[in-house]
C-alpha positions as CSV (number, residue, x, y, z in Angstrom):
1,M,-5.7,14.0,-0.9
2,Q,-6.7,11.5,-3.6
3,L,-8.3,8.1,-3.1
4,S,-7.3,4.9,-4.8
5,P,-9.7,1.9,-4.2
6,S,-8.3,-1.6,-4.4
7,I,-10.3,-3.2,-7.2
8,E,-9.6,-6.7,-6.0
9,M,-11.0,-6.2,-2.5
10,L,-13.9,-3.9,-3.6
11,F,-15.1,-5.6,-6.8
12,P,-13.7,-9.2,-6.5
13,T,-16.0,-10.9,-8.9
14,E,-16.6,-8.5,-11.8
15,D,-14.5,-8.3,-15.0
16,L,-11.8,-5.6,-14.9
17,P,-13.3,-3.1,-17.3
18,S,-16.6,-3.2,-15.2
19,R,-14.6,-2.5,-12.0
20,L,-12.9,0.5,-13.5
21,Q,-16.2,1.8,-14.9
22,H,-17.8,1.7,-11.5
23,L,-14.9,3.8,-10.1
24,K,-15.2,6.3,-12.9
25,D,-19.0,6.6,-12.4
26,L,-18.5,7.3,-8.7
27,G,-16.0,10.0,-9.3
28,Y,-12.7,8.3,-8.5
29,E,-9.6,9.1,-10.5
30,G,-7.3,6.2,-9.6
31,F,-7.1,2.6,-8.4
32,E,-4.6,-0.1,-7.2
33,F,-4.3,-3.8,-7.3
34,T,-1.8,-6.4,-6.0
35,V,-0.6,-9.5,-7.8
36,W,-0.1,-8.5,-11.4
37,W,1.8,-11.7,-12.1
38,E,-1.4,-13.8,-11.6
39,K,-3.2,-11.8,-14.2
40,K,-3.3,-12.6,-17.9
41,D,-5.1,-9.4,-18.8
42,I,-2.6,-6.6,-17.9
43,D,-3.0,-5.2,-21.5
44,E,-6.8,-5.1,-21.0
45,L,-6.5,-3.4,-17.7
46,T,-4.0,-0.9,-19.0
47,E,-6.2,-0.1,-22.0
48,A,-9.4,0.3,-19.8
49,A,-7.6,2.6,-17.4
50,R,-6.4,4.8,-20.3
51,R,-9.8,4.9,-21.9
52,L,-11.4,6.0,-18.7
53,D,-8.5,8.3,-17.7
54,L,-7.9,6.5,-14.4
55,T,-4.4,6.4,-12.8
56,V,-2.9,3.1,-11.9
57,V,-1.7,4.2,-8.5
58,A,0.1,1.1,-7.1
59,L,0.7,-2.6,-7.6
60,C,2.8,-5.1,-5.7
61,T,6.3,-6.4,-6.5
62,K,6.7,-10.1,-6.1
63,F,6.5,-11.6,-2.7
64,I,10.1,-12.7,-2.1
65,S,11.9,-12.4,1.2
66,L,14.1,-9.4,2.0
67,V,15.2,-10.7,5.3
68,D,16.8,-13.8,3.9
69,P,20.0,-12.7,2.0
70,T,20.0,-15.8,-0.1
71,Q,16.8,-14.6,-1.7
72,R,18.1,-11.1,-2.5
73,D,19.0,-11.7,-6.1
74,A,15.5,-13.3,-6.7
75,Y,13.9,-10.3,-5.1
76,I,15.8,-7.8,-7.2
77,E,14.9,-9.7,-10.4
78,G,11.3,-9.7,-9.4
79,L,11.5,-6.0,-8.7
80,K,13.0,-5.3,-12.1
81,R,10.1,-7.2,-13.8
82,S,7.6,-5.4,-11.6
83,I,9.1,-2.0,-12.7
84,E,8.7,-3.0,-16.3
85,V,5.0,-3.7,-15.7
86,A,4.5,-0.6,-13.7
87,K,6.1,1.6,-16.4
88,K,3.9,0.0,-19.0
89,M,0.9,0.9,-17.0
90,G,2.0,4.4,-16.1
91,C,2.4,3.4,-12.4
92,T,5.1,5.0,-10.2
93,R,4.5,3.1,-6.9
94,L,5.3,-0.5,-6.0
95,I,4.2,-2.1,-2.8
96,S,6.6,-4.5,-1.1
97,Q,6.3,-6.8,1.8
98,T,9.4,-8.1,3.7
99,G,8.8,-11.8,4.0
100,A,8.4,-14.0,7.1
101,E,10.6,-13.8,10.2
102,L,13.4,-16.4,10.2
103,P,13.0,-18.1,13.6
104,D,16.6,-19.2,14.0
105,V,18.3,-16.0,12.9
106,P,18.9,-13.1,15.2
107,R,16.6,-10.2,14.5
108,V,19.4,-7.8,14.1
109,Q,20.8,-9.8,11.2
110,Q,17.4,-9.9,9.5
111,V,17.1,-6.1,9.8
112,Q,20.5,-5.7,8.3
113,S,19.5,-8.0,5.4
114,L,16.4,-5.9,4.9
115,V,18.4,-2.7,4.9
116,D,21.1,-4.1,2.6
117,G,18.5,-5.4,0.2
118,L,16.6,-2.1,0.0
119,K,19.9,-0.2,-0.5
120,A,20.7,-2.5,-3.5
121,C,17.2,-1.7,-4.9
122,A,17.5,2.0,-4.4
123,P,19.6,2.9,-7.5
124,I,17.3,0.7,-9.7
125,L,14.2,2.5,-8.4
126,E,15.8,6.0,-8.7
127,A,16.8,5.4,-12.3
128,A,13.3,4.2,-13.1
129,G,11.5,7.0,-11.3
130,V,9.5,4.4,-9.3
131,T,9.0,4.5,-5.5
132,L,9.0,1.3,-3.4
133,V,6.7,1.5,-0.4
134,V,7.5,-1.2,2.2
135,E,4.5,-2.3,4.2
136,P,4.5,-3.3,7.9
137,L,1.6,-5.7,8.7
138,N,0.0,-6.8,11.9
139,T,0.9,-10.2,13.3
140,L,-1.9,-10.4,15.8
141,V,-4.9,-10.9,13.6
142,N,-3.9,-11.3,9.9
143,H,-0.2,-12.1,9.3
144,K,1.3,-14.3,12.0
145,G,5.0,-14.8,11.4
146,Y,5.5,-11.7,9.2
147,F,8.8,-10.0,9.9
148,L,8.0,-6.2,10.0
149,S,5.0,-5.0,12.1
150,R,6.1,-2.0,14.3
151,S,6.2,1.3,12.6
152,P,9.1,2.8,14.7
153,E,11.3,-0.1,13.5
154,A,10.1,0.3,9.9
155,F,10.8,4.1,9.9
156,E,14.3,3.5,11.2
157,I,15.0,1.0,8.4
158,I,13.9,3.6,5.9
159,R,16.2,6.2,7.5
160,Q,19.1,3.8,7.1
161,V,18.3,3.1,3.5
162,N,18.3,6.8,2.9
163,S,16.8,6.9,-0.6
164,P,13.9,9.2,-1.7
165,N,12.5,6.2,-3.7
166,V,12.2,3.8,-0.7
167,R,9.4,4.8,1.7
168,I,6.9,3.2,4.1
169,L,3.3,2.2,3.2
170,Y,1.5,3.2,6.4
171,D,-1.6,1.0,6.7
172,V,-3.8,2.6,9.3
173,Y,-5.7,-0.7,9.9
174,H,-2.5,-2.7,10.5
175,Q,-0.9,-0.1,12.7
176,Q,-4.0,0.4,14.8
177,I,-3.9,-3.3,15.7
178,T,-0.1,-3.3,16.3
179,E,0.4,-0.2,18.3
180,G,-2.2,2.5,17.9
181,N,-0.8,6.0,18.4
182,L,-1.8,6.7,14.8
183,I,-1.8,10.4,14.5
184,R,1.4,11.0,16.4
185,N,3.3,8.3,14.4
186,I,2.0,9.8,11.1
187,Q,2.8,13.4,12.0
188,E,6.3,12.7,13.2
189,N,7.3,10.5,10.3
190,I,5.4,11.9,7.3
191,D,8.6,12.5,5.4
192,L,9.2,8.7,5.4
193,I,5.7,7.7,4.3
194,G,5.1,7.2,0.6
195,H,1.6,5.8,0.6
196,F,-1.4,5.1,2.9
197,H,-3.9,2.3,3.2
198,I,-7.1,2.6,5.2
199,A,-9.7,0.2,6.6
200,D,-11.5,0.1,9.9
201,N,-10.8,-2.2,12.9
202,P,-12.1,-4.7,13.8
203,G,-13.3,-6.4,10.7
204,R,-11.2,-4.6,8.0
205,Q,-14.3,-3.0,6.6
206,E,-14.9,0.6,5.4
207,P,-14.2,3.6,7.7
208,G,-17.1,4.2,10.0
209,T,-17.6,0.5,10.9
210,G,-15.1,0.3,13.7
211,E,-13.0,2.0,16.3
212,I,-10.8,4.3,14.2
213,N,-11.8,8.0,14.1
214,Y,-11.1,8.4,10.4
215,K,-12.3,12.0,10.2
216,N,-9.5,12.9,12.7
217,V,-6.9,10.6,11.1
218,L,-7.5,11.9,7.6
219,K,-7.5,15.5,8.8
220,A,-4.2,14.9,10.5
221,I,-2.8,13.4,7.3
222,R,-4.0,16.4,5.3
223,E,-2.5,18.8,7.8
224,T,1.0,17.3,7.4
225,G,0.8,18.6,3.8
226,Y,0.4,15.1,2.3
227,S,-1.7,15.5,-0.8
228,D,-0.9,12.2,-2.6
229,W,-2.9,9.0,-2.8
230,V,-4.6,7.1,0.0
231,G,-5.5,3.5,-0.8
232,L,-8.8,2.0,0.1
233,E,-8.0,-1.6,1.0
234,Y,-11.1,-2.8,2.8
235,R,-13.9,-5.4,2.5
236,P,-17.2,-3.6,2.1
237,S,-19.8,-4.2,4.8
238,E,-23.0,-6.0,3.7
239,S,-25.1,-3.1,4.6
240,K,-23.3,-0.6,2.4
241,G,-21.8,-2.8,-0.3
242,S,-18.9,-1.6,-2.6
243,K,-20.7,1.4,-4.2
244,G,-22.4,2.6,-1.0
245,S,-19.2,2.5,1.0
246,L,-17.2,4.3,-1.8
247,E,-19.8,7.1,-1.9
248,D,-19.6,7.5,1.9
249,I,-15.8,7.7,1.9
250,L,-15.8,10.4,-0.8
251,A,-18.3,12.3,1.3
252,L,-16.1,11.9,4.4
253,V,-13.0,13.2,2.7
254,Q,-15.0,16.2,1.2
255,S,-16.3,17.0,4.7
256,I,-12.8,17.4,6.2
257,T,-11.8,21.1,6.4
């Protein structure tokens, strides 16, 4: 299991090379970030990552609706551009959201639009060697109106798409809020999960600050055979700060047998 901190959430005010240097000094080997299209310094970030031998684990594709079929062409064009940036950075994982629920459209039609859109993307992703991970988000606390929140529905959508390059981003924080049942859902659907995000609940701070038993959750993930990246997408608590919390998470993972 490898850990990839979100440099935007963990070091929001420092320049990009400094953020990466912190991770390297702490013993991390990769990182992720979100909105590449708002950054003017992709070249600088890419160069700093290569110099420090850090893997660019994941970035987002553009936030365009997949549940609205009139937006599909724009989504696919945004995906193609995101793939270009990902390839330049040596990144093989793109994070996608689905867009907001359309209040006057039957849900079954929106699900079909999502499936059809992802099926249209699958050959592009497969040819590029890039995996798209679709993220359910909670609608109770953070993302009211977002379309996809429940993991059983999300997994069924991925089954219908039926591509090895389209998977789910299972965000433990969001799914704890939405439905709980974390370990069972992870174990029974690990073949459909392409990436994880972790943060504690409530508060979206580092593991150990809330109600989620992360030692058990991470152990369960490891026992499925998953040995890929787990993203750290949390806001550090004041008492620990970025560096302190990152040190604690490394110690937590190392303690799991």
